[in-house]
Structure formats: structure tokens, C-alpha cells
C-alpha positions in Angstrom: 121.9 98.9 109.7 123.6 100.7 107.2 123.5 104.6 108.0 126.6 105.7 106.6 125.0 107.5 104.2 121.9 109.2 103.6 119.8 107.1 101.5 117.6 109.3 99.1 114.6 107.0 99.4 114.3 106.7 103.4 111.3 109.3 104.0 110.0 108.9 100.9 106.4 107.5 99.9 106.3 104.7 97.3 103.3 104.6 94.9 101.5 106.5 97.6 101.3 103.5 99.9 105.0 102.4 100.9 106.5 105.2 103.4 110.5 104.0 103.7 111.8 104.5 106.9 115.1 102.9 107.2 117.8 100.9 105.0 118.2 97.6 106.3 120.8 96.0 103.5 122.6 96.4 100.4 123.1 93.9 97.9 124.4 93.4 94.8 120.7 93.6 93.3 118.9 95.6 95.2 118.4 97.3 98.8 116.2 96.0 101.1 114.2 98.6 103.3 112.0 98.6 106.7 108.6 100.5 105.7 105.2 100.9 106.6 102.5 100.2 104.6 100.0 103.3 105.6 96.9 101.4 103.5 96.9 98.0 106.0 99.2 99.8 108.5 102.0 96.9 108.5 105.7 96.9 108.5 107.0 95.0 105.3 110.4 94.8 103.8 110.7 96.8 100.7 113.2 95.2 98.3 113.9 98.1 95.7 116.1 97.3 92.8 119.5 99.4 92.2 118.4 102.1 89.2 121.3 100.8 87.1 119.6 97.5 86.6 116.2 99.2 86.6 117.1 100.6 83.2 117.5 96.8 82.0 114.1 96.2 80.3 114.9 92.6 80.2 116.1 92.4 83.6 113.1 94.0 85.0 110.8 91.7 83.1 112.0 89.0 84.3 112.5 90.0 87.8 108.7 90.8 87.6 107.7 87.1 86.0 109.6 85.5 88.7 108.4 87.7 91.6 104.6 86.9 90.6 105.5 83.0 90.3 107.5 83.3 93.9 104.3 85.0 95.0 102.3 81.9 94.7 104.4 79.8 96.4 102.5 79.6 100.4 104.7 78.2 102.9 105.4 79.2 106.4 109.1 79.1 105.8 109.0 80.9 102.9 109.5 84.7 102.8 106.0 86.1 101.0 105.8 88.5 98.6 102.9 90.8 99.1 102.8 93.4 96.0 105.5 94.5 93.0 105.4 97.7 91.5 107.1 100.8 90.1 107.1 104.3 91.1 109.5 107.5 89.3 111.8 104.9 87.9 111.9 102.8 91.2 111.3 98.9 90.9 110.2 97.1 94.1 109.1 94.4 95.5 106.9 94.6 99.1 107.9 91.4 101.3 106.8 90.2 104.9 109.3 91.6 107.0 111.4 89.0 109.4 112.6 91.0 112.6 115.7 88.8 113.9 119.2 88.0 111.8 120.2 85.9 108.9 122.2 82.4 109.9 125.4 84.5 108.6 125.0 86.7 111.7 124.7 83.7 113.8 127.8 82.0 112.2 129.8 85.0 112.7 128.7 85.6 116.2 128.9 82.3 117.3 131.2 80.0 114.6 129.9 76.4 115.3 126.6 75.4 116.2 125.6 72.5 118.6 124.2 69.4 116.1 120.8 69.6 117.6 120.6 73.8 116.7 122.1 73.0 113.3 119.3 70.5 112.5 116.5 72.9 113.8 117.7 75.4 111.1 118.3 72.9 108.3 115.2 71.3 108.4 112.4 74.2 108.1 114.9 75.4 104.9 114.2 71.7 103.6 110.6 71.9 104.1 110.9 75.2 102.6 113.0 74.3 99.3 110.8 70.7 99.1 107.7 72.9 98.3 109.4 75.1 95.8 111.2 72.2 94.4 107.3 70.1 94.2 106.0 73.4 92.7 108.6 73.8 89.6 111.2 76.4 91.8 115.0 75.9 92.1 116.4 78.2 94.6 119.5 78.4 93.0 121.5 80.7 95.5 121.1 79.1 98.7 124.0 80.5 101.7 123.2 81.9 105.2 122.6 85.3 103.9 119.2 84.1 102.7 118.1 82.2 106.1 116.3 84.4 108.2 116.0 83.8 111.7 113.4 85.7 113.2 113.0 86.7 116.5 110.6 84.4 118.1 112.4 81.4 116.5 110.8 80.8 113.1 113.2 80.2 110.1 112.7 81.5 106.6 113.9 81.1 103.5 114.1 84.4 101.2 114.8 85.4 97.9 113.5 82.3 95.5 114.6 82.8 92.1 115.2 86.4 92.8 118.5 87.2 94.3 121.7 87.3 91.6 124.7 87.7 93.6 127.6 90.0 92.9 130.2 87.2 93.7 129.0 84.8 90.7 129.7 82.9 87.9 127.8 82.3 84.7 127.2 79.4 82.2 127.6 79.7 78.5 124.5 81.9 78.1 125.5 84.3 80.6 123.1 82.8 83.3 123.8 83.5 87.0 124.0 80.8 89.0 125.0 81.6 92.7 127.5 82.5 95.5 131.1 80.6 94.6 131.4 79.0 98.0 127.5 77.1 97.4 127.7 76.0 94.1 127.3 72.5 92.7 129.5 70.9 90.5 127.2 70.8 88.0 126.8 74.2 88.0 130.3 75.6 87.2 130.8 73.0 84.5 127.6 72.7 82.9 125.7 75.6 84.1 122.7 73.3 84.9 120.4 74.0 87.8 118.1 71.3 89.0 116.9 70.8 92.6 119.9 68.9 93.4 122.4 72.1 93.2 119.9 73.3 96.2 120.3 70.0 98.0 124.5 70.6 97.5 124.0 73.8 98.9 122.2 72.8 101.7 124.8 69.8 102.5 127.7 73.4 102.5 125.0 74.7 104.9 125.0 72.1 107.4 128.9 71.3 107.1 129.3 75.3 108.1 126.5 75.3 110.5 128.4 72.3 112.4 131.8 73.4 111.6 132.1 77.4 111.5 134.0 77.1 108.4 133.2 76.4 104.5 134.9 73.3 103.5 136.4 74.8 100.7 138.2 78.4 100.7 141.2 80.2 98.2 142.4 83.4 98.0 140.5 83.7 94.4 136.8 82.5 93.6 138.7 80.4 90.8 140.6 78.9 93.3 137.2 77.7 95.3 135.0 76.7 92.0 138.3 74.4 91.3 137.7 72.7 94.7 134.1 72.0 94.2 134.8 70.0 91.0 137.8 68.4 92.1 137.9 67.8 95.9 135.2 66.2 98.1 133.9 68.1 100.8 135.6 66.6 103.9 133.7 65.1 107.2 132.9 67.3 109.6 134.1 65.4 112.1 137.6 66.2 110.5 137.7 69.7 111.9 135.3 68.8 115.0 136.1 65.7 116.4 133.5 63.6 118.1 130.7 64.6 115.8 128.5 61.6 115.1 129.0 59.7 112.0 125.3 59.9 111.3 126.5 63.8 110.6 129.2 62.8 108.4 127.1 60.2 106.1 124.5 63.5 105.9 126.7 65.9 104.7 128.4 63.4 102.5 125.2 62.7 100.8 124.3 66.3 100.4 127.6 67.3 99.0 128.2 64.3 96.5 130.1 65.9 93.7 128.3 63.5 91.4 124.4 65.0 91.3 122.9 61.2 90.3 123.9 60.1 93.8 122.5 62.7 96.1 119.0 63.0 97.2 117.1 63.7 94.5 115.0 67.0 96.1 114.9 68.7 99.3 112.2 66.5 100.1 114.4 63.6 100.1 117.1 65.4 101.9 114.6 66.3 104.4 113.4 62.4 105.0 117.5 61.4 105.4 118.0 64.3 107.9 114.8 63.4 110.2 116.1 59.9 109.8 119.7 60.7 110.8 118.7 62.7 113.5 116.9 59.9 114.8 120.3 57.7 115.1 121.9 60.6 117.2 121.6 60.1 121.2 120.9 63.6 123.1 124.9 63.5 123.9 125.7 64.0 120.3 123.0 66.7 119.6 123.7 68.5 122.4 127.6 68.5 122.3 129.1 71.6 122.8 130.8 72.8 120.0 135.1 73.3 120.6 134.7 77.1 120.5 131.8 77.2 123.0 133.6 74.8 125.4 136.7 77.2 125.2 134.6 80.2 126.2 132.5 78.6 129.1 134.2 80.8 131.7 133.4 83.8 129.6 129.8 83.1 128.6 126.6 82.2 131.1 125.3 78.9 130.1 125.3 77.6 126.0 126.0 80.8 123.4 123.8 78.5 120.7 120.7 77.3 122.8 119.4 80.9 122.4 118.0 79.8 119.1 114.7 78.4 119.6 113.7 74.9 118.7 110.1 74.8 119.3 109.1 76.8 116.1 111.6 76.0 113.8 110.1 72.4 113.1 108.6 72.3 109.6 105.2 71.4 108.6 105.4 67.7 106.6 104.6 68.4 103.5 100.9 66.7 102.1 100.7 63.0 102.7 99.5 60.8 99.3 96.6 58.0 99.8 97.1 54.8 98.0 94.3 53.5 95.7 92.6 51.8 98.5 92.2 54.7 100.6 95.4 54.0 102.6 97.3 56.9 103.7 101.2 56.3 102.8 103.4 58.5 105.2 106.8 57.5 104.0 106.1 58.6 100.1 106.8 62.2 100.3 109.6 61.6 102.4 111.2 58.4 101.0 114.6 57.7 102.0 116.8 57.9 99.1 118.7 54.6 98.1 121.8 53.3 100.6 124.7 55.7 100.8 127.6 54.7 98.9 130.8 54.3 100.7 132.4 58.3 101.2 135.4 58.7 99.2 138.6 59.8 101.2 141.3 61.9 99.8 144.4 60.1 100.5 147.1 62.4 102.3 149.5 61.6 99.3 148.1 61.8 96.1 151.2 61.9 94.0 153.4 64.5 91.9 150.6 65.4 89.7 148.1 66.3 93.0 151.4 68.2 94.7 151.7 70.6 90.9 148.4 70.9 91.3 148.5 72.4 95.2 151.3 74.3 94.6 149.8 76.2 91.1 146.9 77.0 93.4 148.5 78.5 96.3 150.4 80.8 93.9 147.0 81.8 92.6 147.0 80.0 89.2 143.7 78.9 90.5 141.7 78.7 87.2 144.5 78.8 84.7 145.5 75.1 86.2 145.6 72.1 84.0 147.6 68.9 83.9 148.3 66.1 81.4 147.0 62.5 82.9 149.1 59.9 81.9 150.9 61.9 79.4 148.2 61.8 76.8 145.2 63.6 78.2 144.3 67.5 78.8 141.7 69.4 80.5 140.3 72.3 78.5 141.3 75.4 80.6 138.4 77.7 81.7 138.7 81.1 79.0 135.0 82.1 79.8 134.7 86.0 79.3 138.4 86.2 78.3 139.3 88.2 75.3 139.9 85.9 71.9 143.6 86.5 72.6 143.8 85.7 76.0 141.6 82.8 75.4 144.1 82.1 72.2 147.3 82.1 74.9 145.7 80.5 77.6 144.9 77.5 75.1 148.3 77.3 73.6 150.0 77.3 77.1 147.8 73.9 77.6 149.3 72.4 74.5 146.1 72.9 72.6 144.8 74.8 69.3 142.1 76.9 68.3 140.1 75.5 65.9 137.0 77.5 64.3 136.0 81.0 66.2 132.6 82.0 65.5 130.7 85.2 66.6 127.7 85.0 68.7 125.2 87.7 69.9 125.1 88.0 74.1 123.6 90.5 76.1 125.4 89.2 79.0 129.2 88.9 77.8 131.0 91.9 76.6 131.4 92.1 73.0 135.1 90.6 71.7 135.0 88.3 75.0 134.6 84.5 75.0 130.8 83.2 75.3 131.5 79.4 75.1 134.3 76.8 74.2 133.8 73.3 72.5 134.5 71.0 74.1 133.6 72.7 77.7 136.3 73.9 80.0 137.1 70.7 82.2 136.5 68.0 79.2 139.5 65.7 78.8 140.9 65.9 75.4 144.4 64.4 73.6 147.0 66.6 73.5 147.1 69.0 70.5 143.4 69.0 69.8 141.4 72.0 68.6 139.4 73.7 70.6 136.4 76.2 68.9 135.7 79.3 70.3 132.3 81.5 70.3 133.2 85.3 70.8 130.6 87.8 71.5 129.4 90.3 69.2 127.7 92.2 72.3 124.1 92.7 72.5 122.0 92.0 69.4 119.9 95.2 68.5 117.0 95.5 65.6 115.3 98.6 64.5 111.4 98.8 65.0 110.1 98.1 61.9 107.2 100.8 60.4 104.3 99.2 61.6 101.7 102.3 60.7 98.8 101.5 59.2 99.4 97.5 59.8 96.4 95.8 61.3 97.2 94.9 64.9 97.6 90.9 63.9 99.9 91.6 61.1 101.8 94.1 63.3 102.7 91.6 66.1 103.4 89.3 63.8 106.4 91.6 62.0 107.4 92.4 65.6 108.1 88.8 65.9 109.8 88.3 62.8 112.4 91.1 63.7 113.3 89.3 66.8 110.8 91.8 69.2 108.1 91.3 71.0 104.6 93.3 71.1 104.2 94.6 74.1 100.8 96.6 75.6 98.5 98.1 73.6 96.5 101.1 74.3 93.5 102.4 71.9 92.7 105.9 70.7 90.5 107.4 68.4 91.9 108.5 65.1 89.7 110.2 62.1 92.8 108.8 59.8 93.7 105.4 60.7 91.5 102.5 60.4 89.6 100.7 63.3 92.2 98.2 64.4 95.2 99.5 62.5 98.5 100.5 64.4 98.8 104.5 65.0 102.3 105.0 66.3 104.9 102.5 68.4 106.8 103.3 71.2 109.9 102.9 70.7 109.3 104.9 67.7 109.9 103.3 64.1 113.5 103.2 63.3 114.8 103.1 66.8 117.8 100.3 67.4 117.0 98.0 70.4 117.8 94.9 71.9 116.4 91.8 70.7 113.5 90.6 72.7 112.6 94.4 73.4 108.7 94.8 74.4 107.2 97.3 72.0 104.1 99.3 73.0 101.3 99.6 70.3 98.9 102.5 69.8 96.2 100.9 67.8 93.1 102.9 66.2 89.7 103.0 67.5 87.9 104.9 64.2 86.5 107.7 64.2 84.5 108.6 67.1 80.9 108.4 67.2 78.4 110.8 69.1 76.0 108.5 71.0 72.8 109.2 70.8 70.1 109.8 73.4 67.5 106.6 73.1 66.2 107.0 76.5 62.8 106.6 76.9 62.5 104.7 73.1 60.8 101.6 72.5 63.8 98.7 72.3 63.7 98.5 68.5 63.6 102.1 67.7 66.2 102.6 70.0 68.5 99.7 68.2 67.6 101.5 64.5 68.9 104.7 65.7 71.9 103.2 67.2 72.6 100.8 64.6 72.4 103.7 62.0 75.0 105.7 64.0 77.5 102.6 63.3 77.0 101.2 66.9 76.0 97.9 68.1 73.3 97.3 70.6 72.9 94.6 73.7 70.4 94.7 75.9 70.8 93.7 79.1 69.2 91.1 81.4 67.7 93.0 84.3 65.2 95.6 84.2 64.6 99.0 86.8 62.0 100.8 87.9 62.4 103.9 86.4 60.5 107.3 85.4 60.1 105.6 81.7 57.0 103.0 80.8 57.7 99.2 81.5 59.5 98.0 78.2 61.0 101.5 77.4 64.7 102.3 77.6 65.5 103.3 81.4 69.6 103.9 80.4 72.1 103.0 78.4 76.3 102.7 78.5 77.8 104.5 77.3 75.8 107.7 77.9 74.0 110.3 75.7 76.5 112.4 73.9 79.5 110.4 75.6 82.0 109.1 72.8 82.3 105.6 71.5 84.0 104.2 68.2 82.3 102.7 65.1 81.3 99.2 66.0 81.5 99.6 69.8 78.4 98.4 71.9 75.9 100.4 73.7 74.2 98.3 76.4 70.4 99.1 77.0 68.7 98.6 80.4 65.0 98.5 80.0 62.6 100.1 82.2 60.0 98.1 85.2 58.2 101.3 85.2 58.0 103.5 87.9 58.2 102.6 91.1 55.3 103.3 93.4 55.2 104.8 96.6 53.0 105.5 99.3 52.5 109.4 99.6 52.6 110.4 103.8 49.6 112.2 105.0 51.2 116.1 105.7 48.1 118.2 106.0 48.1 119.9 109.2 52.3 119.9 109.0 54.2 122.5 109.2 55.9 123.7 105.9 59.6 122.0 107.0 57.9 118.7 108.7 56.1 118.0 105.3 58.7 118.7 102.8 61.5 116.3 105.1 58.3 113.3 105.0 58.0 113.5 101.6 61.7 114.3 100.7 62.5 111.1 103.2 59.8 108.6 101.1 61.2 110.1 97.6 59.5 112.7 96.2 60.1 116.2 95.3 58.1 118.7 96.8 56.3 122.1 95.5 54.9 124.5 97.3 51.6 126.4 96.5 51.0 129.6 98.5 48.6 131.7 96.3 47.9 135.0 97.5 46.4 134.4 101.2 49.9 132.0 101.7 52.6 134.1 101.1 53.0 134.1 105.4 51.7 130.7 106.2 53.0 128.0 107.2 50.6 125.1 107.4 49.9 122.5 104.7 46.1 122.7 104.3 46.4 120.4 101.1 48.4 118.1 99.4 48.1 117.1 95.0 48.1 113.3 96.1 46.2 112.3 98.9 48.4 110.9 101.7 47.8 106.9 101.7 47.6 106.6 98.3 50.6 106.2 95.7 52.6 107.6 93.4 55.9 107.0 91.5 58.6 107.5 93.3 60.6 110.5 92.0 57.4 112.7 90.9 56.9 116.0 92.6 53.7 116.3 95.2 52.2 119.8 95.3 51.0 121.1 98.6 48.8 124.3 99.4 50.2 126.7 102.2 47.8 128.7 104.2 
């Protein structure tokens, strides 16, 4: 727990419900707190967006939209989202609290895990991702930090579609893709993200669990990205001799650089993982990793065995049924086609590879290029570089700059490169031209003057300007016609980013005083209300009331309230008074009689006369005991 600084949120109550108790973690997008739901008396995790991001309306809208989508993903291995809200500028998610640790904590403490423990963690992760993939979600940021291991052994995947890491790269439109160590080649090169990018990341996770280290490292993110694009993930047995070939094949299948030969989604990788486990012996599953063997004299027992496995096996996804009703138990976990032979990287790659390696060591990273067969050049990456920096780098590669265009971008700083054509990494002939798209910064537009326009027309005008119609509120107005715009927020003439939602205040017209029609016949009531400019609706059911059967018993809105011209007043008709038997109270004391009559629903009036001023006994009642009277009517008592 991070306690280095006093956090201003600790001790506060958000939305009058969530009491923030302690800060758990700080990330690039949000801070996570342990909090108490005071309404349901349960501990949960509260993820609060950083204030700098909470001011970006588009980001907040996307955050909320994705949170609502993920909240519908119910799976035992997915961290659930309970609630979302804002309070005093804080945008938050209320989520399931998992006491325990992350997979990153486990790897940092223990290094490599036994194969059994690694698979016991991987399988529930794949079960969660499989459910997400079949529901149309792609996680895009699978890494050990997002795998939670509860104190009870449960494995949960966090942050579906919500995390945006600080250590990230973007595609040409600025979409955040994920942490560089777990990015699939197609994410880096094309910015694409389908279920196979999660498959690739899970392959990296498995490699890291089996070896205790990442397959690609470097002094800069650019070097790591380059290796993902150009180097196969080595077999884990190259680092941990003695690992079973089935584990090498599983890692190789999941991390194939060509997405087409990977398992199609997490469901397919789950099936392949189960099949691979079935080919392993107990000795292969429980073989001690090297660092555990070297620490035998310092640790009693196997340190990795404390990860429970009985609770980590995921529930299988639903099975399908054939047309004849037979259950097909393999269709949801069908294995992918036979794995292609794994490409091994030769130890001696020739002069070009040596040059590349030397340049990488020197830290040139993303600026590396080389000529293949003396005829082709790879377009160097220049995204987020200034135009001049891009020109210089392209010139170094022997390429000319072609057409330079400017485009709006909400994510790329003004004057920096958004994209190139051909794209980075493309092979082109020497002296070819590369076109650049340079950012003009965020597109801003002025909120149009919509005063007096009808709501449908105002919405159309906003969309024409590249803005979004936002929330509509209605107010009475003596000067603006019904259904016409009174004002906007932001106000007319304000410069805002494109796609900003504009709130509209729309007129309900002049207020109308609602007349009192209770006790009237329905037709008389209708005529009076319509004359006042109101519409009338008769409710289906009837109720008992003091009014005669068939007359108006009550109205909504009530008499004296305000309504807009054209609003509807709902009338509920009477079934007549409810008749109730009157208790016999003759001979009772006044207090006893009052208690009985009021308990039966009657009002009470005392008639004492001159002789009853000091009396306390009921001598007579206006309605005899045993007879019926309208509920709510008054019974007069004679006191002597």
C-alpha cells in the first residue's frame, strides 16, 4: 500500500455512499482505493480517474461507456464492476475487491513457477478472456498487473477495456494499444486489436511464468517493439532446460508473429492449453524451477506450491447442441489446426543481422533500418516526431518526403506526425517517396446559436457542426415557444472540441395553472382542463373516495400545480365511499370510544351540551353500532 503521501481522498465519502479507507495502487489512468460501501456494508475497490483525465469530456464519456459494457460481462474469473459515478469532479468505478496480490507480485517474489502452477493461473485467465471474446470484447492490455490472485486462490482478470498504460504506443489515430512488453506485432505495426492480440499476450505471460523473465528486453521501449516485430519468442526451455516440449509448443503457438497461425481466440487457446497439460507427466508439471532448486536449503517446502490450484480451474464455457439434440462438447474448445514447425533463430544471421544487433545495443532502437539485397528500404517509424525530425529520419534512410497533409487529432500534438504512407516497416524501393500526415491539433468548432430552433432542428444543426446533442432539460418560458431551444451549455459561440456533447435547455411553453376538477363528472372535468390547454387521460382503475361513484376522485398533477400547455392530466374516478361498520361505543369512556372509532377510520366529534361538560361516558352515537358509514366520515358522540 502506498502511504508515502497523504492522499486527500482517504477518509472522504463519495456520492454519500463510498467511504475511502486506504490507497491501494496508483496507475497511469487512475488511483485504486479500498473503500466501504456504507449502504450495503461491504468492502470494495474504488478506481478514481486522475483529475487531469477527468477534465477530458471525451475520455470520461468513453470510460463510462466501456464501464457499462464490461459491467454486463458476468464471469467468475472477471473482476466485476458494480457502480459508476461522479462526485465533486471525481470520476470513479466501484469494483469487486480481491484481497490478495497480482501475478506481477508473485513473479517479482518467486521468479519462475512450476508448470502446474503456471497452467493453474493461465487457464482461469483464458476462461475469462474466452467469455469476453465471445461477448465481443478485446482486453488489449493483458499483463501480470491485471491478473489478480486472491487469498483464497481465485484468479481474476481486471480492467477489461478500461486500462490505458503509461508505457504505451499509439497507432495512427492515437488509439492506446497496451504495454510494450505484451504487444502483438500487428498492434505495433498496424494498430489492430482483435482477440488474437490477447492470445499473444497470454503466450508472453506463460513464457514469463515458466522462465521468470520476459522474452524480449531492451534499454528502451523502441528496442522491445522492434524485437516483437522481427524476433520469434524463444522456447522457454532455452532459459529453463528440461521444460517439456509441449510447453515450448504452447508458447510458440500463442506467440506466433503471424496472427493467422495463432489460435483464433482465448477459447481456442484454452482448448490447446488443456490438451497440452494432458500430455505432461506429473514429474514435468511439478519440476522445480532452477531458482527454487538453488533455494532449497533456505526455504521449507516448495514456495510456488502455496498458490492454490483447486479454486483456479475455470468453469467451461457453455456447450452447444447439434440439431438432433446431441451435445457437442468440443465445439467451444476446438483445437486450432496442427501447429506449424517453430521457426528457430539461427545463431549466425550474417552481416545485416550483426549490424542490426550492434545498432540496437547502441540504443538507436526505433530508428534502425537496413537495405535488403541492396534494392529495398524499410520505412522508419516517425510517428509523433516533428515534421522536420521526420524529414531528417527519412533522408537518413535514403527516402524522399512526398505530399505533406494536415489533419486534426485529439491525441497527437500539433506539428507532429500522425501517420505515414507507406506505413512504418513497409519495404519500398530506394529513393521512394513517403507521404506525411501532420497534426493540426484538436479540431475545435464554435457552438452554433440555436436559440428558438425546435429541438429536432437544433440536434441536426449540432451534428452538422461536428458536435453531439447532449442531455435535454425542459423549463417553462413565457417568451420561447414549446419545444424550442432556450439556451445551450456550453453557450453559443464557445469554442469546443469536435464531438463535444452540448446540453440543450428546451421550452415547455408558458406555465398553466391546473384547475381543481375533483368531485366533477368526467365530461365536465375534461372540458375544463382542455379549455385550459391541457390534455386529459382517464386512469384504468377506480378508487374509493368521499365523492360519488363515477366522479373524479383525484387528479395528477394536483389542483394549483403548474403544467405546460399540452401536458396531460390523469384523472382517477371514484368507486364511491368505502362503507365501514361503525363500532358500538355507547357506555365507553370518551378516550376508549375515540380510540375505537378512529381505529376504524372515522372522525370523532363530541356533543357535551350543558350537562356533559364534566362527563366522561358516551350516552349515544350519531350512527348506531353495527351499522355502516362511509370511511372517513365523522361520528358524533353525546357525552353525559
